[in-house]
Phi, psi and omega in degrees: 000323175294319182285332178288328182308324177291320183292318185278332179287335176293336189230354186301334181262008182302310180299342176268004180307312176302323176291325180292316176307313180292317183292322185261012176054041191267140174289154181305324182290340178288316176299320181290330178292336175299331183269311186294318176294323178302313178297319180298316177292328178294339176273331186268317190294321184299340180296315186286319183300315179297318176301309177302318186298307184292329183285310186266002174059051185218148168236304189307308181302312176306323172304307184294320180294314187295310177302323176295316173300316179302314186290317181298311177302318178297327177295311183297319180296326180295327183266344194297153177232010178231140184297324182285331175298322177292319177299317179292315178298327178295324178295317182291318178303320179297318176307314184282323186287345191273349182301316188300335189284315181279308180291332180292329175292331173296322181300320183292318178296326179292329194251350185228138177285167185304322189291345181241007185284331181303310184289321176298319184287328181297318175294316184297311187284345177293326172292324185294311188276335182281338183303311185291334183272327177284330181313301183297334182287319179290318185296324181296323177281322180294325187292341179291345180284172178300329178289338174072221184294337177299329187293333179291334183269334170294326175295321176296321179303315182289321174302312182304308189282336167296320179290325176301319184288321175304312183289320182302316191254355182225344190258121176278160172289132184248354190298131193254116177280098183299320186291335184280305190279335184249023178309119177302125179240128349259158172237134182274144174248008184259296184206136185302328182292342183272355177297128184277163177298326181298315182304314185298323182290316182292325176295321177293319184290338182249030191289345176296327183272359185261139178253148195242012173209159181296321179300324180290322186298314184299317186292332179286346184292337182278347186237000182276166180288171175295338184235146179244122185266136174227141183250141178256128182240121178280318179210132182293335183284336184253013181298313187278332181279325177241110181295341184276002177286343177268128176238126187263122178250129184252120177254116183272130177251142167288125184285137184284165180285149185289143176229098187293337182269003180301315180308324176305323186293343180293343182290351178287339181279125183308316182295329177287321185292315182298315182295321178294323182291322178300306179302324182292323176292317187294313182284322175309313181299316180298315186291323190289320182289318172306327178288321186272353184292316184301314180295310184299311184289326174295313185287327186261333185234001177065031177298138171267165184317312184290332176282324168302319178299315184293338178292344178282354182294324178304315177295324178295319174296320174301313181296316179299312175301321178292321178293320179295318180290323176298315177299327182286318192263321191311295185293323176303314175295324174301316184282334174294315178294326176290321173299319179294340180267005183079026176098347184286126183280147172216128187296327180295355171294339178297333178277084187281172180296332175306335186287333189288308174303321184299314184276323185270342179242298190288317178299306177301316181300317184293315179302317183289322178298318176298309187290317184280332184290318179281317179301330183262003173089017180286185181296145181297341179290340169298316181300310183297312177302311184304313178298323181291326180290317182297324175295323178301311182288321181297318179303315184292314181297312179300313179299314183297317185280336168295321177294323180294318178296321185285322177296327186281353181216075180302131176099335180230031178303325178298318181293315181299321178294322180296319181294316176295326181288327175302315179296315180299315188279330172302312180298316178300317181301307181306305185289332178290318176293330178277335192300303182297320176292329177293314181302317184290333181272316191241353181093154182298326180300308183283330174302320179286324177303318176303314176296324177294320179298318176300322179297323179291323184294317181299321182291331168296323178293324178296325176297317179298313176297321179294317184281313192252004183306318181296317179295318185294317177297322179296321180289327176276356175087019177249024174281135180272150188294327179286359178267347185287137172255000000 
């Protein structure tokens, strides 16, 4: 629910944009900024939420704080009487709504092993992606009330404080202390030659919590516990018979200063940057189409706000189907690829065969069907169905690559997700600002040709990631030990 708040609040007021422009006597660029800057802040703010989450080792309190900020900003937006005040409040609203996207991915990593994360991410991202699509539907009906467009922000405020109550009374802290639960057993402190075969096996089985480069160790310092446990084993044959054979040595480490911009720096790793760019194109194309729908349907078919809102149902159905297919396939394909390799894990197995038809066929076809269907005067159903097809493919690509980023960096998945979210939202912001002017200049058909071409570029990057992802992670210091041959 926290993650979905960002999506529906970004679009819930879309059907009322003409009324906002009229009531607040706003220039068109100002009303556009209420959407574009919201998306931009949605990309920047999660980086800071993720840094705080990883540094202070908390999830629950940040959810409560962020939703309270979101609710108060929504209250201000419902009462505002100036368009520039609304622009500022939308930025604050984005600050509050953004926590669920990055920290939420960390919760998935806390609660699920790799073999079950695909299904968990499928369910989680259904809320993330369904939010922008259900928003205009809610907004279309809310605007019919006496409160007009202000009713959409009253709804956001009510939703925010309902979520705060739910989290306060029902939601546990989920942050997982990897150093505590995944401590390698046993590790000798006497001499490396005395290490038993059992110890080596246990080290391999817990390789997700081990760092294989100094760079990785430095990054883990921010999320490790205050004390590090190491076990001394005198003789493997006496482990079960003598409890005194285990000596626990506690080494206190000085905690490093928090670095809120550190997640930005993760984009220097090629595998993180490539995965981020692919998801950015997929999500940005969806948001661009979402932005031009109200004007296209009103100008071409005379839709009123509630009809415009209902037109997003096609995309919602596509998202629902994409989430269902991904939940069913993602983990199965990963385990199938691992079994073919004799049980050896490889993070790139998360980039399954289902992604290729989604990116190379379904997403471009959906975009072209939407753009040319509406642009040439065909039935509005062509646009609705086309947008649904595009969302079906987008959902699977976004979900799989988000799970890939979390799998590739055990313990700092929230920070990797925040870095990817920054790229995604900057792309969505740019395409949102450009979409309507492009439609006015070259028409909806050629605008969607441009978006389809971007999709093919992104799929080219995905091919590179699939083939060379292991080398990129090795170069960056994120190779897992059980992947070494």
